[in-house]
C-alpha positions as CSV (number, residue, x, y, z in Angstrom):
1,M,0.0,0.0,0.0
2,I,1.3,3.5,-0.9
3,E,1.5,5.9,2.0
4,R,0.7,9.5,1.1
5,R,1.5,12.7,2.9
6,Y,-1.7,14.4,1.8
7,Q,-5.2,13.0,1.5
8,R,-6.5,12.5,-2.0
9,F,-10.0,13.3,-3.0
10,P,-11.9,11.9,-6.0
11,V,-12.9,14.6,-8.4
12,S,-13.9,15.0,-12.0
13,L,-12.4,18.4,-13.0
14,P,-11.7,19.3,-16.6
15,C,-8.1,20.5,-17.0
16,A,-5.6,21.6,-19.7
17,L,-2.2,20.1,-19.6
18,M,0.5,22.2,-21.4
19,A,3.3,20.0,-22.5
20,H,6.1,20.4,-25.1
21,D,3.8,19.5,-28.0
22,G,1.0,21.9,-27.0
23,P,-2.1,21.9,-24.8
24,H,-4.1,18.8,-24.1
25,I,-7.6,18.7,-22.6
26,T,-8.0,15.9,-20.0
27,R,-9.7,15.3,-16.7
28,S,-8.4,15.2,-13.1
29,V,-9.6,12.1,-11.3
30,D,-8.2,12.7,-7.9
31,L,-6.6,15.7,-6.2
32,S,-4.5,16.5,-3.2
33,R,-2.6,19.5,-1.8
34,K,0.6,18.5,-3.6
35,G,-0.6,16.6,-6.7
36,C,-3.3,15.0,-8.8
37,R,-3.9,12.1,-11.1
38,L,-5.2,12.7,-14.6
39,Q,-6.9,10.5,-17.1
40,N,-4.2,9.0,-19.3
41,T,-5.0,10.7,-22.6
42,V,-1.8,12.7,-23.0
43,P,1.5,11.4,-24.4
44,V,3.9,12.4,-21.6
45,V,6.8,10.5,-19.8
46,P,8.0,10.7,-16.2
47,N,10.1,13.7,-15.2
48,T,8.4,15.9,-17.9
49,V,7.7,19.4,-16.5
50,I,4.3,20.7,-17.4
51,D,1.9,23.5,-16.7
52,L,-1.7,22.6,-15.7
53,L,-5.0,24.5,-15.5
54,L,-7.7,23.1,-13.3
55,F,-11.2,24.3,-14.2
56,T,-13.3,24.4,-11.1
57,G,-16.3,26.2,-12.4
58,E,-15.1,29.6,-11.3
59,D,-14.1,32.4,-13.8
60,L,-10.4,31.6,-13.6
61,P,-8.8,28.2,-13.4
62,I,-6.3,27.2,-10.8
63,A,-2.9,27.6,-12.5
64,I,-0.2,25.1,-11.6
65,Q,3.2,25.9,-13.2
66,A,6.2,23.7,-13.5
67,A,4.5,20.6,-12.2
68,N,6.4,17.3,-12.5
69,V,5.0,14.1,-14.2
70,R,5.9,11.5,-11.6
71,W,4.5,8.4,-13.4
72,C,2.2,7.4,-16.2
73,G,0.4,4.2,-17.1
74,T,-3.0,2.7,-17.5
75,D,-4.2,4.1,-14.2
76,G,-3.5,7.7,-15.4
77,I,-0.8,10.2,-15.0
78,G,0.6,11.2,-11.6
79,I,1.4,14.9,-11.3
80,E,3.3,16.4,-8.4
81,F,2.9,20.2,-7.8
82,Q,6.2,21.8,-7.1
83,A,5.1,25.3,-6.1
84,L,1.9,27.3,-6.7
85,A,1.6,31.1,-6.6
86,S,-0.1,32.0,-3.3
87,Y,-3.4,33.0,-4.9
88,H,-3.7,29.7,-6.7
89,Q,-2.6,27.8,-3.5
90,Q,-5.3,29.5,-1.5
91,R,-7.9,28.6,-4.1
92,L,-6.7,25.0,-4.2
93,N,-6.8,24.8,-0.4
94,L,-10.4,26.2,-0.4
95,L,-11.5,23.6,-3.0
96,L,-9.9,20.8,-0.9
97,N,-11.5,22.1,2.3
98,Q,-14.9,21.9,0.5
99,L,-14.1,18.3,-0.6
100,M,-13.4,17.4,3.0
101,Q,-16.9,18.4,4.1
102,P,-19.4,15.6,4.4
103,H,-22.2,16.0,1.9
């Protein structure tokens, strides 16, 4: 079993992954404070640095710059967030706090 530092939450958020060959539209299937897993529809390899936009339904997406592709396979693409601008980190934290609330 993989032990994680941050809790992951199941989500279905559209996102745009900006890789060396241009933007790709995909979907985030889980999300944490330091990363996410995307549907595997994008041709990337581990250690690729990408930019990611998470569309949460608000006017502006959450922008994640210089994220690292940790792994890719049939289960998806594992993305590790290196650093987020404080505005986007606050928005991500708010979203994750909402996901923690029982429905």
